[in-house]
GUTOR-654972 format. One line per field, with one value per residue (C-alpha): x, y, z; residue in three letters; residue number from 1. Coordinates in Angstrom, 2 decimals, padded with zeros to 5 digits. Layout:
GUTOR-654972
x [X:...]
y [Y:...]
z [Z:...]
residuo [Ala:...]
num [NUM:...]
end
This chain:
GUTOR-654972
x [-000.22:001.14:002.61:002.30:004.68:004.29:006.94:009.30:008.43:009.57:012.61:013.48:013.01:014.11:010.96:007.45:006.21:006.68:005.08:004.76:002.63:000.75:-002.80:-003.36:-002.33:-000.57:001.37:002.08:003.44:005.53:007.07:007.39:009.69:011.85:012.91:012.99:013.58:014.28:009.93:009.30:009.67:008.19:004.98:004.54:003.83:004.89:004.89:001.54:000.03:000.48:001.17:-001.64:-000.15:000.53:-001.96:-002.52:-005.02:-006.91:-008.02:-008.69:-009.88:-008.35:-007.68:-008.53:-012.06:-011.57:-010.10:-006.64:-003.77:-005.82:-007.61:-007.55:-006.03:-005.65:-002.94:-004.79:-005.68:-003.32:-001.79:-001.50:000.79:001.53:003.54:002.06:001.31:001.74:001.18:-000.96]
y [-000.08:003.67:005.36:009.59:011.57:015.05:017.83:016.17:013.24:013.31:015.08:011.71:009.26:011.74:010.26:011.63:008.02:004.72:001.20:-000.70:-003.84:-005.33:-006.42:-003.73:000.23:-001.07:-003.63:-001.21:001.36:-001.62:-002.14:001.31:001.73:-000.76:000.95:004.24:003.37:006.81:008.08:005.37:008.68:010.96:008.65:006.72:008.29:004.90:001.25:000.36:003.94:006.45:009.76:012.63:015.04:012.67:012.48:009.00:008.68:005.99:006.99:010.25:009.45:008.82:006.03:007.07:007.10:004.06:001.28:002.30:000.55:-002.46:-000.79:-003.15:-002.01:-003.36:-002.89:-000.50:001.47:004.47:005.42:010.13:010.39:013.76:015.11:017.72:021.03:024.15:027.88:030.66]
z [000.03:-000.54:002.56:002.13:004.84:005.41:006.27:009.22:008.03:004.63:006.03:008.24:005.68:002.68:001.25:-000.34:-000.23:000.59:-000.66:002.53:002.77:006.32:006.92:009.87:010.01:012.95:010.68:008.47:010.48:011.73:008.00:008.08:011.94:009.85:007.74:009.32:013.20:013.80:013.53:016.26:019.09:016.23:015.98:019.63:023.00:024.38:022.69:021.08:021.05:018.34:020.16:020.18:018.03:015.20:012.74:010.69:008.06:006.00:002.69:004.29:007.67:010.60:012.02:015.77:014.01:013.07:014.75:015.58:014.49:014.30:011.45:008.45:005.28:002.00:-000.89:-002.90:000.14:000.88:004.42:005.50:007.75:009.40:011.80:014.71:013.31:014.66:014.00:013.75]
residuo [Met:Arg:Val:Asn:Leu:Tyr:Ala:Thr:Tyr:Arg:Asp:Leu:Thr:Gly:Ser:Lys:His:Leu:Glu:Leu:Ala:Gly:Asn:Thr:Val:Gly:Glu:Val:Ile:Glu:Arg:Leu:Leu:Glu:Arg:His:Pro:Gln:Leu:Gly:Ala:Glu:Leu:Phe:Ala:Glu:Pro:Gly:Arg:Leu:Ser:Glu:Arg:Val:Ser:Val:Phe:Arg:Asn:Gly:Arg:Asp:Val:Arg:Tyr:Leu:Glu:Gly:Leu:Asp:Thr:Pro:Val:Ala:Pro:Asp:Asp:Val:Leu:Asp:Ile:Phe:Pro:Pro:Val:Ala:Gly:Gly]
num [1:2:3:4:5:6:7:8:9:10:11:12:13:14:15:16:17:18:19:20:21:22:23:24:25:26:27:28:29:30:31:32:33:34:35:36:37:38:39:40:41:42:43:44:45:46:47:48:49:50:51:52:53:54:55:56:57:58:59:60:61:62:63:64:65:66:67:68:69:70:71:72:73:74:75:76:77:78:79:80:81:82:83:84:85:86:87:88]
end
């Protein structure tokens, strides 16, 4: 599946998007961390719990309102991962 990375996550990985496999959002993120372990501290507040400041969307829907890391994914889905955004 296609995983789109935004802002500082692009800088940390050197990629705008990646193709990763998995059956759930959590499995796809595990594959992402295998390639880019430096993202672990950015994405997770503690093991198994996404940081409140990180936004993860499957096909445009926030996974927090689906099944979180257990949200199922299909090969043709798109996962968007946004870092915290601040400004005014």
